[in-house]
DSSP file (Angstrom, degrees, kcal/mol; ACC not computed):
  #  RESIDUE AA STRUCTURE BP1 BP2  ACC     N-H-->O    O-->H-N    N-H-->O    O-->H-N    TCO  KAPPA ALPHA  PHI   PSI    X-CA   Y-CA   Z-CA
    1    1 A M     >        0   0    0      0, 0.0     4,-2.3     0, 0.0     5,-0.2   0.000 360.0 360.0 360.0 -43.8   86.2  131.7  224.0
    2    2 A K  H  >  +     0   0    0      1,-0.2     4,-2.6     2,-0.2     5,-0.2   0.897 360.0  51.1 -60.6 -40.4   88.8  134.5  224.3
    3    3 A G  H  > S+     0   0    0      2,-0.2     4,-2.6     1,-0.2    -1,-0.2   0.887 109.5  50.2 -65.4 -39.9   91.5  132.1  223.0
    4    4 A T  H  > S+     0   0    0      2,-0.2     4,-2.2     1,-0.2    -1,-0.2   0.909 111.8  46.8 -66.2 -42.3   89.4  131.1  220.1
    5    5 A V  H  X S+     0   0    0     -4,-2.3     4,-2.2     2,-0.2    -2,-0.2   0.915 112.6  50.0 -65.3 -43.2   88.7  134.7  219.1
    6    6 A A  H  X S+     0   0    0     -4,-2.6     4,-2.4     1,-0.2    -2,-0.2   0.909 110.5  50.2 -62.5 -41.5   92.4  135.6  219.5
    7    7 A A  H  X S+     0   0    0     -4,-2.6     4,-2.6     1,-0.2    -1,-0.2   0.909 110.5  49.9 -62.5 -40.8   93.4  132.7  217.3
    8    8 A A  H  X S+     0   0    0     -4,-2.2     4,-2.3     2,-0.2    -1,-0.2   0.884 110.4  49.5 -64.8 -38.4   90.9  133.7  214.7
    9    9 A V  H  X S+     0   0    0     -4,-2.2     4,-2.4     2,-0.2    -2,-0.2   0.916 111.7  48.8 -66.3 -43.5   92.2  137.3  214.7
   10   10 A V  H  X S+     0   0    0     -4,-2.4     4,-2.4     2,-0.2    -2,-0.2   0.918 112.0  48.9 -63.5 -44.4   95.8  136.0  214.4
   11   11 A L  H  X S+     0   0    0     -4,-2.6     4,-2.2     2,-0.2    -1,-0.2   0.897 111.6  49.6 -63.3 -40.6   94.9  133.7  211.5
   12   12 A A  H  X S+     0   0    0     -4,-2.3     4,-2.4     2,-0.2    -2,-0.2   0.913 110.5  49.9 -63.9 -41.6   93.0  136.6  209.7
   13   13 A A  H  X S+     0   0    0     -4,-2.4     4,-2.5     1,-0.2    -2,-0.2   0.899 110.8  49.7 -64.3 -40.7   96.0  138.9  210.2
   14   14 A L  H  X S+     0   0    0     -4,-2.4     4,-2.6     2,-0.2    -1,-0.2   0.896 110.0  51.2 -65.8 -38.5   98.4  136.2  208.7
   15   15 A A  H  X S+     0   0    0     -4,-2.2     4,-2.4     2,-0.2    -2,-0.2   0.917 111.2  47.2 -64.2 -43.5   96.1  135.7  205.8
   16   16 A V  H  X S+     0   0    0     -4,-2.4     4,-2.2     2,-0.2    -2,-0.2   0.920 113.3  48.8 -64.2 -42.6   96.0  139.5  205.1
   17   17 A A  H  X S+     0   0    0     -4,-2.5     4,-1.9     2,-0.2    -2,-0.2   0.900 110.3  51.6 -62.5 -40.5   99.8  139.6  205.4
   18   18 A F  H  X S+     0   0    0     -4,-2.6     4,-3.0     1,-0.2     5,-0.3   0.921 110.8  47.3 -62.8 -44.8  100.2  136.7  203.1
   19   19 A L  H  X S+     0   0    0     -4,-2.4     4,-1.9     1,-0.2    -1,-0.2   0.857 110.4  53.2 -65.3 -34.3   98.0  138.3  200.4
   20   20 A A  H  < S+     0   0    0     -4,-2.2    -1,-0.2    -5,-0.2    -2,-0.2   0.870 114.9  41.0 -68.4 -34.2   99.8  141.6  200.8
   21   21 A V  H  < S+     0   0    0     -4,-1.9    -2,-0.2    -5,-0.2    -1,-0.2   0.928 125.7  32.8 -78.1 -46.0  103.2  139.8  200.2
   22   22 A T  H  < S-     0   0    0     -4,-3.0    -3,-0.2    -5,-0.2    -2,-0.2   0.671 111.3-115.0 -87.2 -16.2  102.1  137.5  197.4
   23   23 A G    ><  -     0   0    0     -4,-1.9     3,-2.1    -5,-0.3     2,-0.1   0.296  42.6 -67.8  88.1 137.4   99.5  139.7  195.8
   24   24 A H  T 3  S+     0   0    0      1,-0.3     3,-0.1    -4,-0.1    -5,-0.0  -0.374 122.1   4.2 -61.3 126.4   95.9  138.9  195.7
   25   25 A G  T 3  S+     0   0    0      1,-0.2    -1,-0.3    -2,-0.1     2,-0.1   0.492  91.7 150.3  79.7   2.4   95.3  135.9  193.5
   26   26 A A    <   -     0   0    0     -3,-2.1     2,-0.3    -7,-0.1    -1,-0.2  -0.421  49.3-115.9 -70.2 143.9   99.0  135.2  192.9
   27   27 A V        -     0   0    0     -3,-0.1     2,-0.3    -2,-0.1    -1,-0.1  -0.603  32.5-162.8 -78.8 136.9  100.0  131.6  192.3
   28   28 A T     >  -     0   0    0     -2,-0.3     4,-2.1     1,-0.1     5,-0.1  -0.864  29.7-123.6-119.0 156.3  102.3  130.2  194.9
   29   29 A C  H  > S+     0   0    0     -2,-0.3     4,-3.3     1,-0.2     5,-0.3   0.848 113.4  60.5 -64.0 -32.5  104.5  127.1  194.8
   30   30 A V  H  > S+     0   0    0      1,-0.2     4,-2.4     2,-0.2    -1,-0.2   0.926 106.2  46.6 -60.2 -43.3  102.7  125.8  197.9
   31   31 A E  H  > S+     0   0    0      2,-0.2     4,-1.6     1,-0.2    -2,-0.2   0.924 114.4  47.0 -64.8 -45.4   99.4  125.9  195.9
   32   32 A V  H  X S+     0   0    0     -4,-2.1     4,-1.4     1,-0.2    -2,-0.2   0.939 113.3  48.2 -61.5 -48.3  101.1  124.1  192.9
   33   33 A D  H  X S+     0   0    0     -4,-3.3     4,-1.7     1,-0.2     3,-0.3   0.905 109.1  53.3 -60.2 -43.6  102.7  121.5  195.1
   34   34 A A  H  < S+     0   0    0     -4,-2.4    -1,-0.2    -5,-0.3    -2,-0.2   0.854 108.4  50.3 -61.9 -35.4   99.5  120.8  196.9
   35   35 A N  H  < S+     0   0    0     -4,-1.6    -1,-0.2     1,-0.2    22,-0.2   0.798 117.3  39.1 -72.7 -29.4   97.6  120.2  193.7
   36   36 A L  H >< S+     0   0    0     -4,-1.4     3,-2.2    -3,-0.3     4,-0.3   0.577  88.1  90.7-100.2 -10.6  100.2  117.8  192.4
   37   37 A L  G >< S+     0   0    0     -4,-1.7     3,-1.6     1,-0.3     4,-0.3   0.862  81.1  60.9 -55.8 -38.3  101.1  115.9  195.6
   38   38 A P  G 3  S+     0   0    0      0, 0.0    16,-0.4     0, 0.0    -1,-0.3   0.600  97.6  63.3 -64.9  -6.5   98.4  113.2  194.9
   39   39 A C  G X> S+     0   0    0     -3,-2.2     4,-2.6    15,-0.2     3,-0.6   0.567  73.9  93.0 -91.2 -11.0  100.3  112.4  191.6
   40   40 A V  H <> S+     0   0    0     -3,-1.6     4,-1.2    -4,-0.3     6,-0.3   0.871  82.6  52.2 -56.7 -43.8  103.5  111.2  193.3
   41   41 A E  H 34>S+     0   0    0     -4,-0.3     5,-2.1    -3,-0.2     6,-1.4   0.877 113.3  45.7 -62.6 -36.4  102.5  107.5  193.4
   42   42 A Y  H X45S+     0   0    0     -3,-0.6     3,-1.6    -4,-0.2    -2,-0.2   0.942 112.6  47.4 -70.5 -49.3  101.7  107.6  189.7
   43   43 A V  H 3<5S+     0   0    0     -4,-2.6    46,-3.5     1,-0.3    50,-0.2   0.590 111.1  52.9 -76.7  -7.3  104.8  109.5  188.5
   44   44 A T  T 3<5S-     0   0    0     -4,-1.2    -1,-0.3    -5,-0.3    -2,-0.2   0.371 117.3-113.1-101.1   2.5  107.1  107.2  190.6
   45   45 A G  T < 5S+     0   0    0     -3,-1.6    -3,-0.2     2,-0.2    -2,-0.1   0.572  86.5 116.9  82.3  10.4  105.5  104.1  188.9
   46   46 A K  S   <S+     0   0    0     -5,-2.1     2,-0.4    -6,-0.3    -4,-0.2   0.673  76.1  43.5 -85.1 -16.5  103.8  102.8  192.1
   47   47 A E  S    S-     0   0    0     -6,-1.4    -2,-0.2    -5,-0.1    -1,-0.1  -0.977  73.7-142.2-126.2 143.9  100.4  103.2  190.6
   48   48 A A  S    S+     0   0    0     -2,-0.4    -1,-0.1     1,-0.1    -6,-0.0   0.780  88.3  19.6 -76.5 -26.6   99.3  102.2  187.1
   49   49 A K  S    S-     0   0    0     -4,-0.0    -1,-0.1    50,-0.0    -8,-0.0  -0.974  92.1 -96.2-139.4 154.8   97.1  105.2  186.6
   50   50 A P        -     0   0    0      0, 0.0   -11,-0.1     0, 0.0    -2,-0.0  -0.476  43.7-115.6 -71.7 139.7   96.8  108.6  188.3
   51   51 A P    >>  -     0   0    0      0, 0.0     4,-1.9     0, 0.0     3,-0.6  -0.265  28.1-104.8 -69.4 162.4   94.2  108.8  191.1
   52   52 A A  H 3> S+     0   0    0      1,-0.3     4,-2.5     2,-0.2     5,-0.2   0.881 121.4  56.3 -55.6 -41.8   91.2  111.1  190.6
   53   53 A L  H 3> S+     0   0    0      1,-0.2     4,-1.9     2,-0.2    -1,-0.3   0.864 105.2  52.6 -61.5 -35.5   92.6  113.6  193.1
   54   54 A C  H <> S+     0   0    0     -3,-0.6     4,-2.4   -16,-0.4    -1,-0.2   0.953 110.6  45.9 -63.5 -50.4   95.8  113.8  191.0
   55   55 A C  H  X S+     0   0    0     -4,-1.9     4,-2.3     1,-0.2    -2,-0.2   0.861 110.0  54.3 -64.7 -34.1   93.8  114.6  187.8
   56   56 A Q  H  X S+     0   0    0     -4,-2.5     4,-1.9    -5,-0.2    -1,-0.2   0.906 109.2  49.6 -62.3 -39.8   91.7  117.2  189.7
   57   57 A G  H  X S+     0   0    0     -4,-1.9     4,-2.5   -22,-0.2    -2,-0.2   0.899 108.0  52.2 -65.1 -41.6   95.0  118.8  190.7
   58   58 A V  H  X S+     0   0    0     -4,-2.4     4,-2.3     1,-0.2    -1,-0.2   0.913 109.2  50.9 -59.7 -43.4   96.3  118.8  187.2
   59   59 A K  H  X S+     0   0    0     -4,-2.3     4,-1.4     1,-0.2    -1,-0.2   0.876 110.2  48.7 -63.5 -37.2   93.1  120.5  186.0
   60   60 A R  H  X S+     0   0    0     -4,-1.9     4,-1.0     2,-0.2    -2,-0.2   0.898 109.3  53.0 -68.3 -38.4   93.4  123.1  188.7
   61   61 A I  H >< S+     0   0    0     -4,-2.5     3,-0.8     1,-0.2    -2,-0.2   0.909 106.1  54.3 -60.0 -43.2   97.1  123.7  187.7
   62   62 A R  H 3< S+     0   0    0     -4,-2.3    -1,-0.2     1,-0.2    -2,-0.2   0.866 110.0  46.6 -58.6 -37.7   95.9  124.2  184.1
   63   63 A A  H 3< S+     0   0    0     -4,-1.4    -1,-0.2    -5,-0.1    -2,-0.2   0.667 101.1  71.8 -81.8 -15.2   93.5  126.9  185.3
   64   64 A L  S << S+     0   0    0     -4,-1.0     2,-0.6    -3,-0.8    -2,-0.2   0.983  81.0  63.1 -68.5 -61.4   96.0  128.8  187.5
   65   65 A P        +     0   0    0      0, 0.0    -1,-0.1     0, 0.0   -39,-0.0  -0.518  49.9 169.1 -81.4 117.9   98.5  130.5  185.3
   66   66 A A        +     0   0    0     -2,-0.6     2,-0.2     5,-0.0    -2,-0.0   0.862  61.6  37.7 -89.7 -40.0   97.0  133.2  183.1
   67   67 A G  S  > S-     0   0    0      1,-0.1     4,-2.5    52,-0.0     5,-0.2  -0.564  89.5 -99.2-112.2 173.6  100.0  135.0  181.8
   68   68 A T  H  > S+     0   0    0      1,-0.2     4,-2.6     2,-0.2     5,-0.2   0.907 120.0  50.4 -57.7 -47.5  103.5  134.1  180.6
   69   69 A A  H  > S+     0   0    0      1,-0.2     4,-2.2     2,-0.2    -1,-0.2   0.908 112.0  47.9 -62.3 -41.7  105.2  135.0  183.8
   70   70 A E  H  > S+     0   0    0      2,-0.2     4,-2.8     1,-0.2    -1,-0.2   0.907 111.2  50.8 -66.7 -40.2  102.8  133.0  185.8
   71   71 A R  H  X S+     0   0    0     -4,-2.5     4,-2.4     1,-0.2    -2,-0.2   0.922 111.9  47.4 -61.8 -43.3  103.1  129.9  183.5
   72   72 A R  H  X S+     0   0    0     -4,-2.6     4,-2.2    -5,-0.2    -1,-0.2   0.894 111.6  51.3 -64.3 -38.8  106.9  130.1  183.8
   73   73 A F  H  X S+     0   0    0     -4,-2.2     4,-2.4    -5,-0.2    -2,-0.2   0.939 111.0  46.9 -62.4 -48.4  106.6  130.4  187.6
   74   74 A V  H  X S+     0   0    0     -4,-2.8     4,-2.4     1,-0.2    -2,-0.2   0.910 110.7  53.5 -60.3 -43.3  104.3  127.3  187.8
   75   75 A C  H  X S+     0   0    0     -4,-2.4     4,-2.2     1,-0.2    -1,-0.2   0.917 109.9  46.8 -56.0 -46.9  106.6  125.4  185.5
   76   76 A E  H  X S+     0   0    0     -4,-2.2     4,-2.5     1,-0.2    -1,-0.2   0.872 109.4  54.6 -66.3 -37.7  109.6  126.2  187.8
   77   77 A C  H  X S+     0   0    0     -4,-2.4     4,-2.6     2,-0.2    -1,-0.2   0.915 108.7  49.0 -60.5 -43.3  107.6  125.3  190.9
   78   78 A I  H  X S+     0   0    0     -4,-2.4     4,-2.0     1,-0.2    -2,-0.2   0.933 112.5  46.9 -62.8 -46.3  106.8  121.9  189.4
   79   79 A K  H  X S+     0   0    0     -4,-2.2     4,-0.9     1,-0.2    -2,-0.2   0.882 112.7  49.6 -64.1 -38.1  110.5  121.3  188.5
   80   80 A E  H >< S+     0   0    0     -4,-2.5     3,-0.8     1,-0.2     4,-0.3   0.923 110.4  50.1 -65.1 -44.7  111.6  122.4  192.0
   81   81 A A  H >< S+     0   0    0     -4,-2.6     3,-1.7     1,-0.2    -2,-0.2   0.876 103.6  61.0 -62.0 -36.9  109.1  120.1  193.7
   82   82 A A  H >< S+     0   0    0     -4,-2.0     3,-1.8     1,-0.3    -1,-0.2   0.799  90.0  68.5 -61.8 -28.4  110.3  117.2  191.5
   83   83 A T  T << S+     0   0    0     -4,-0.9    -1,-0.3    -3,-0.8    -2,-0.2   0.698  92.0  63.0 -66.0 -17.0  113.8  117.4  192.9
   84   84 A G  T <  S+     0   0    0     -3,-1.7     2,-0.4    -4,-0.3    -1,-0.3   0.427  94.6  71.5 -87.0   2.0  112.4  116.2  196.3
   85   85 A F    <   -     0   0    0     -3,-1.8     3,-0.4    -4,-0.1     2,-0.3  -0.956  67.0-148.2-125.0 136.7  111.3  112.8  194.9
   86   86 A D  S    S+     0   0    0     -2,-0.4    -2,-0.0     1,-0.2    -3,-0.0  -0.666  77.1  28.6 -93.7 153.8  113.4  109.8  193.9
   87   87 A G  S    S+     0   0    0     -2,-0.3    -1,-0.2     1,-0.2     2,-0.1   0.716  72.5 171.4  76.5  22.5  112.4  107.4  191.1
   88   88 A L        -     0   0    0     -3,-0.4     2,-0.7    -6,-0.1   -44,-0.2  -0.424  28.7-135.8 -66.6 139.1  110.4  109.7  189.0
   89   89 A K     >  -     0   0    0    -46,-3.5     4,-2.4     1,-0.2     5,-0.2  -0.863   5.5-153.6-100.8 113.8  109.4  108.2  185.6
   90   90 A N  H  > S+     0   0    0     -2,-0.7     4,-2.8     1,-0.2     5,-0.2   0.875  94.3  51.8 -54.4 -42.2  109.9  110.7  182.8
   91   91 A D  H  > S+     0   0    0      1,-0.2     4,-2.4     2,-0.2    -1,-0.2   0.913 110.4  47.9 -64.0 -41.2  107.2  109.0  180.6
   92   92 A A  H  > S+     0   0    0      2,-0.2     4,-1.2    -3,-0.2    -1,-0.2   0.894 113.7  48.0 -67.5 -38.2  104.6  109.2  183.4
   93   93 A I  H  < S+     0   0    0     -4,-2.4     3,-0.4   -50,-0.2    -2,-0.2   0.946 114.1  46.4 -64.2 -48.7  105.5  112.8  184.1
   94   94 A R  H  < S+     0   0    0     -4,-2.8    14,-0.4     1,-0.2     4,-0.3   0.904 118.3  41.9 -61.5 -42.7  105.3  113.7  180.4
   95   95 A D  H  X S+     0   0    0     -4,-2.4     4,-2.8    -5,-0.2     3,-0.3   0.607  87.6  94.9 -82.9 -13.5  102.0  111.9  179.8
   96   96 A L  H  X S+     0   0    0     -4,-1.2     4,-2.3    -3,-0.4     6,-0.2   0.882  83.2  48.7 -51.3 -51.7  100.3  113.0  183.0
   97   97 A P  H  4>S+     0   0    0      0, 0.0     5,-3.2     0, 0.0     4,-0.3   0.919 115.9  44.4 -57.3 -42.7   98.3  116.0  181.6
   98   98 A A  H >45S+     0   0    0     -4,-0.3     3,-1.2    -3,-0.3    -2,-0.2   0.906 111.4  52.7 -68.1 -41.9   97.1  113.9  178.6
   99   99 A V  H 3<5S+     0   0    0     -4,-2.8    -1,-0.2     1,-0.3    -3,-0.2   0.866 112.5  46.1 -59.7 -37.1   96.2  110.9  180.8
  100  100 A C  T 3<5S-     0   0    0     -4,-2.3    -1,-0.3    -5,-0.3    -2,-0.2   0.478 114.5-120.3 -85.8  -2.6   94.2  113.2  183.0
  101  101 A G  T < 5S+     0   0    0     -3,-1.2    -3,-0.2    -4,-0.3    -2,-0.1   0.816  84.4 104.6  70.4  30.5   92.6  114.9  179.9
  102  102 A S      < -     0   0    0     -5,-3.2    -4,-0.1    -6,-0.2    -2,-0.1  -0.581  56.7-159.5-144.6  75.0   93.9  118.3  180.8
  103  103 A P        -     0   0    0      0, 0.0    -7,-0.0     0, 0.0    -5,-0.0  -0.294  16.5-134.7 -59.8 139.2   96.9  119.4  178.7
  104  104 A L        -     0   0    0      2,-0.3   -42,-0.1     1,-0.1     4,-0.1  -0.517  20.5-112.1 -90.9 162.7   99.0  122.1  180.2
  105  105 A P  S    S+     0   0    0      0, 0.0    -1,-0.1     0, 0.0   -34,-0.0   0.347 104.7  36.2 -77.2  10.1  100.2  125.2  178.4
  106  106 A F  S    S-     0   0    0     11,-0.1    -2,-0.3   -35,-0.0     2,-0.1  -0.973  95.7 -97.6-153.7 152.0  103.8  123.8  178.8
  107  107 A P        -     0   0    0      0, 0.0     2,-0.8     0, 0.0   -13,-0.1  -0.448  30.3-127.3 -73.3 146.3  105.2  120.3  178.6
  108  108 A L        +     0   0    0    -14,-0.4     2,-0.3   -15,-0.1   -12,-0.1  -0.849  54.2 134.3 -91.8 113.0  105.9  118.4  181.8
  109  109 A A    >   -     0   0    0     -2,-0.8     3,-1.4     3,-0.1   -30,-0.1  -0.949  58.4-131.1-159.9 140.1  109.5  117.3  181.7
  110  110 A L  T 3  S+     0   0    0     -2,-0.3    -1,-0.1     1,-0.3   -27,-0.0   0.781 110.4  44.0 -65.3 -26.3  112.3  117.4  184.2
  111  111 A D  T 3  S+     0   0    0      2,-0.1    -1,-0.3    -3,-0.1     2,-0.2   0.261  83.8 125.1-104.0  13.2  114.7  118.9  181.6
  112  112 A F    <   -     0   0    0     -3,-1.4     2,-0.9    -5,-0.1    -3,-0.1  -0.520  61.0-130.8 -74.5 136.7  112.3  121.5  180.1
  113  113 A D    >   -     0   0    0     -2,-0.2     3,-2.2     1,-0.2     4,-0.1  -0.790  13.9-159.8 -89.5 106.8  113.5  125.1  180.1
  114  114 A C  G >  S+     0   0    0     -2,-0.9     3,-1.3     1,-0.3    -1,-0.2   0.720  85.3  69.9 -61.4 -22.4  110.6  127.0  181.6
  115  115 A N  G 3  S+     0   0    0      1,-0.2    -1,-0.3    -3,-0.1   -43,-0.1   0.605  88.1  65.8 -71.0 -10.7  111.9  130.2  180.1
  116  116 A T  G <   +     0   0    0     -3,-2.2    -1,-0.2   -44,-0.1    -2,-0.2   0.433  67.8 121.6 -91.8   1.3  111.0  128.9  176.6
  117  117 A I  S <  S-     0   0    0     -3,-1.3     3,-0.1    -4,-0.1   -45,-0.1  -0.495  70.2-116.6 -63.0 125.0  107.3  129.0  177.3
  118  118 A P        -     0   0    0      0, 0.0    -1,-0.1     0, 0.0    -2,-0.1  -0.205  35.4 -85.7 -64.7 156.5  105.9  131.3  174.6
  119  119 A R              0   0    0      1,-0.2   -52,-0.0    -3,-0.1    -3,-0.0  -0.328 360.0 360.0 -61.4 140.0  104.2  134.5  175.5
  120  120 A A              0   0    0     -3,-0.1    -1,-0.2    -2,-0.0    -3,-0.0   0.459 360.0 360.0 -78.3 360.0  100.5  134.1  176.4
């Protein structure tokens, strides 16, 4: 019991520290990556359509960034995550938001300059 309580206290302290560092409600690349990970099989051409979890993630991504800086940050997170995967299909990446019925406030493209996202 003591160990469980101690572990809970440590986890709570880490959560508070994380919020203090990132800011309450701030978008993180970990959050962006976790939402898009179910899309990998689709954007690498291994699945013909994105799974439901992928589209749910795209919809959550759409809801995350409220301002210009956050949108640019999310865009950069997506581009950075893409560098970790081989065989990405540009057409599948570009079309993903539309296929999921959730257009993003910026295009998905490996060569897109995130700094060109217009002010919100």
